[in-house]
N, C-alpha and C positions, 0 to 999 in steps of 0.2 A: 566059468571059462566064458572068456570075454568073446562079445559078438564083433565080426570083422566081415570084411569085402576082401576078396583075392585080386590082386594086380594081374590082367592076362597078359602083361607085357614083361612084367618084371618077378611074376610067380610072388610076389610079396604078399601079407596080409596088412590090411590097413583095419586099425581099429578104431570103431564109430560109435564106440559105447560112452566114451565120455562126451559131455555136451561142448558145443562148439563156443569158443571165447566171443563175447559180445562187447563191441566197441565201448568203450565208456565216452558218453557225451555230458558236455557241461550244462548244470541245470539250467532251464529255461530262464528262471528268477536272478541267475546271475548274470545271463549275458544281457537281458532286457534292460531298457534302461529306465530308471525308477520314474514315475509321474511328476514328483515334486523336481526332479534335475530338469524335465523338459520344460515345466511350466516355467523353471527358472532360466532356462535358456531363451523362450520367448520372450520374456520380460525385458523391455528397454532397458538399457545401461541408467544409472542413477545421473550420471552428468548428462546426458540426452533429456532426462525429465527436467532438471533443473533448467538446461538452456532454453527448452521450449517454455517452462515456465515465465523465464526472463523476458523471452522474445513477445509473449502474450500479454506480460505486464505492460512491456512498451508500446505495443500495439493499442492497448487499451487506454493508454495516456494520450495517444493520437487520436482516438474515437471518442473518448469522454474523459476530457481533461478536468473538467470541473467537478466531478464527483472525488478524484484525488486531491485535488487543490482548488477549492473553490475560490480562494482570494485573487485578488486581481494582481497578475505578475507583473505589471507596469507601475505599480504605484505603491509606496511604501509608508511606513512610520518612522519619521526621523527620528523619534525618542527611542526605537528600538535597532538603530543601525550598530552593526558589526556586532550582533550578539551570539555568542556561542551556538551550537547545538544544545536543545533542549527539549522538552516534551511539548512547549509550545512552539517551538521551530525546530524540527528534527534536521536539518539542514543548517540552521542558524540562519543570519541575516546579513545582508551585503551593507555597503555605504551609505546606500540612501534608506535603509531601513525594511527594504523587501524580504521576503521570505524565500529563501535559494530552493527551498524542495517546490515550490510554487514555480518558480521559474524553469526550473529542470523539467518540470512535467509538461507544462505549456510548451516548453522550448523542444518537446519530442517529435511535435506534429513538423516544423522545419527541418530538423537532422532527418527524421526517418522518410518524411515525403520527398526531400533532397537526394536521399540515397536510392529511393526506387524510382526515381526518375533517373537518375545515373544509368543504375541496372539496364532499366529498360533500353536506354539508348545505347549503351555497349551492347547487350543481347540482341536487339532487332538489327542494328547495322551491321554488327562483327557477326552473327549470324548467315545474314543474307550474303555477306562478302564471303564469309569461308565456303556457304553452299556452292555460291557459282564458281568460285575457284576449284573447287573438289569435284565437281559433277562436270563442269565443261571441259578444263584442262586447258593444253595447249598455251598459247600466248595470254589467254586471258588468265589463266593461273601464274603465270610469270610476271604479269605486270602487277595483279593484284597483290601477290605475296611480296614483289618487293617493296611496293607501299606500306604493308604490313610492316617488313622490317624496319623501314625509316621511323613508323612509330614507336615499336620495340625499342629501337636505339635511342629515343629522348627519353630521360627519366619522366615518370608521370608526374611528377609535382611541377617539373617544370613544363610540360606540356598542357596541366591544366591553368598554371598561370598564365601563359601565353594566350590560350583559348580564354580567358575569363578578360584580360585586358583589352582582348578584341569586342567580348559581348557586354560587358560592362560587370558592375559589381549586384550581388543580390543574392538569395539563397537559389533561385531559378537557374541562373545562368552558371553559378558555382558546379551546381547538379549536371548540366550538361558538359561542363568542361571536364569533369571526371569521368562522365561516361564516354566522351571522346577517347580520353586516355585508355579506356578499358575496351575499346573496338578491336584493336588488336590481338589481345588474350582472345578474345570470342572468336575472332575469325581464324586463328590459328588453331583453335580445337576444334571448331566446326569442322574444319576442312581435313583436320586428319581423320575425323570419325567418319565424313562423307567418303573419303577415299576407300578407309578401311571397309566400310559397308559396300561400296560398290563392287568390290572384288569378290564379294561372298557367291555361293552357288545359287541362293534364290533368286538373287538380281541377275544374274548371267542368265537363268532360266528363264526369268521375266521378259528379259531383252528377246530373248532367243525365242518365246512363244509370240512376239509380234507386240508386246507393250511398248506404248511410245514413252519418248523421254520424260515429259511431265508427270504423266500418270505413272510411272515406276518410281520416281523422284518422290513424287507425294505419297503413295502405299507402301513404300517399302524402303526408300532409304531414309528419309526424314525421321519417321517413327523410332527407329533403331538407331540411327545418331545422334538425336539431340537430348538424351537422358543424360550424358556426362555435361553436356552443357548447362542443363538445369542444376546440377551439382556445382559448377562453377560460378553459375550466377548467386546461389545463396553464399557462395565464399565472398563473392565481390559485393556483396550488399554490405557486410561487414568491412569490407575494405572501404566501399565507398562513404559509410559512416564516417570512418576514419580521416579520409581524405576531405570531406566537407566540413569537418571538424577543424580539420588543419587550417583550410582555407579561412575558417572564420577567425580563427585565432590569429592569424596573419592580417584579417582586417578585409579580407577579399571576399566574406559572404554576406551575411544580412547585417544591415546599419543597425546601431544601437537606438534604441532600447529593446530590440527584439530578443527575446529569450532565446538565442541558439546556443547548442551547447558549447562549441568552439568558442563563441564570444563570451560565454558565463566565465571560463576559463582565463580567457585573455584579460577580463574586468579583475579579476581577483590576482592576477599575476602580482599587482601592486602592493598587496596586503600579506603577501606570503608569510612574513616574519610576524605580523598581528593576526591575521584571521586566515588560517590556515584552511577552513572549512571551505572558502570561496573558491578554491581550485580543486581541493582533494575529494569532495563529493560529485560536483560535475566530472570529473576527469574517471571516479569509479564508476560512473554510472555508463559513460564511453567505453572504458574497458569492458564492464559485463555484457554489454550487447554486443560489441565485437566478439567478444569470445565465445558467447552464446552462438552467434550468426555461425562462425567457424564450425563450432561442433555440429549444429546441424547440418552444415555442408558435407563434413565427414562422413555422416550418417548416410544423407543421400548418396555420396559416392560408392559406399561401400552396397547398398542395395542395387545399385546399377550396375555392378561389375559381374 
């Protein structure tokens, strides 16, 4: 006879002899993420590692170029002119017998420092304009943003050419011209970030608790609005390298015989049919550095979202 309990409301017998069914749960090992998968997820992407390595090599060329290319980049051996790539000359030689790899390595200091100057000009001036416009608002915002709209309406290369004609030729002047052309992009982004952060609850609470304008701007608004601007700065670094090389190719950058990357490509364009390495190898170096800077900027943008 099975054991049971009588329900006093319905006079029915409830059988309690059978064990209650236990819920089936998935094993912990099946739901937990394997340690190897977690380690793989934390590792950086191979493309990002390659980009960092390329940029590190370019920076090393700037700091210690003689370690990678001990020869003189300005003098050559006439007997070795227009020799193709070989073990003695990995990038070949130019029309004057100068080693192309040596000139590329020593030219990194002109192209990369020029790009750094351009980014700093755009970052500092553009961020100041954007922060003032987004934090003050009103007529100041209207005037500054209309100036930014005018700058955005002018093509970047045309604006850089106009500025460099006023300043004069040279790597530094070309860098300043490129930096002036990027002010509008930094100003637009920094203004939008400042406006977004100013509408958050913690900024309103800081103002409501008696915080001064400059104090709230320095402690709360700027630290939370400039992360996206840093990602744009990394992107603009690659763009600045390309723009300075373009100005050097057009003859508005460093004068010959300076081994600037854009000038190297310009000097080799007359020998494309007979000495292709004069333009291909410097162009590939510029392409690799620009793509690496863009890849790094994408990684920074993902981490700051």
